[in-house]
N, C-alpha and C positions, 0 to 999 in steps of 0.2 A: 573437451570444449563445453565450457560452462553454459549453462541454460538456465533461464528463469521462467518458470511457467507458471501463469496466475490461474485461478478459478474462483467461482464463488461469486462472479458479477451476475446482474440480471436485472429484471422489472421487479419493481416495488411502489406503492402506493405512499404517499407521502405520511409521514409518521412511522413508517416501518422500518426494517431493520434488515442489514445485510451483512456477511462476515466473510470476504474474500479472502483469501490465502495464496500464498506464493512461495514455491520450493524451487531451491538451486539444486541442481545436480550436474556430476562432472567435477566437482570442486574436492580439492583434498585439504583445503583449510575452512575455518569459520569466518565468515565475513564480520569485520568489526563493525558496519554499519548496514543496516538492512531498513528499508522504510517504503514509502508510497509517493508518488507524486499524481496529478491529475491535470486533464486537458479537456478544456471546454472547445467546442467548435470556433474556431477562427481565432482562438487564445494560444499563449503561450503555455507551457506546461508549469504547473506551480506546484511549491511544495504541500504535503498534506501531512507527513508524520513520519518521524525515524526514530529508530531505537538501537543502542549500541549493545554491544556483545555482554556488557557488564549492565545492563539495564537502561537506566536514565533515557525515559521516550521522552521526545519532543512531538509538541503536536501544534499544528498552526491554529491561530486564533480564530480563524473562519469556522474552524470545526471542533474547539475545545470545547468539551461537556458533552459532546454527542460521538466523538470518535475515539477508540481506546486503541492502541497498536501493542502488540506483543509477539515474543517468537519462541521458538524451540530451537535454539541453537544447535542441539545434538542432531537435527534433522535439516539444518539451514533453511528453515521453514518461517515466514513472517505472517502474521494475522492482522487484518483491521476490522475492529468491530464497529459496525456503522449503526447508529441508533438515531431516532426521531429525525430520518432522512427528509429533506426538504428537495423542491424541483430543482432548486439551484446548485445541488450535488451531482445531478445529471451531467456524466463525463466520462470520457476513458482513465482509467486509474491503471498506473505503471508501477511494478515494484523495481525496487533496485537493490544492488548489492554492491559494496565497498570495502575493499581491503582496509583501508583507514576509515577513520570517522569522518573525515572530510570528503572523501572520494564517492564518484558514483561510478563505478568500472562496468556494471553489467545492468540491464535492464531486460524486463519481462517483455510480451509482444503486447500488452495490455488486455485490459478486460471492461467490458463495457457495463456501466451502471446507469440506469434510468428510473428517474423517480417521477411518478405520473401524480398530478395534481388532483 
């Protein structure tokens, strides 16, 4: 059974940094796509960033220049370096894995990120 487990969320002041990570276990293959979405209270889940097995990161315009995505494919782990955090970045962050670049086959349970002003 494949499971995605996030860690590294938390509470930080505006301008600070966090680096959540997400590791997939129980998989016998490498996910072509891994990445992150976030969900603000009362809103739909929105795309943050993704990265393919060959590299090629994609980052949403709302976080471009502040967030960086990377991965360790050998460990089926994806990271999200979040710098210059703003209160509007407060959300539950969900990682995902897809067997194809367009798919979202597996999801983590979510990690809370709270940015205080």
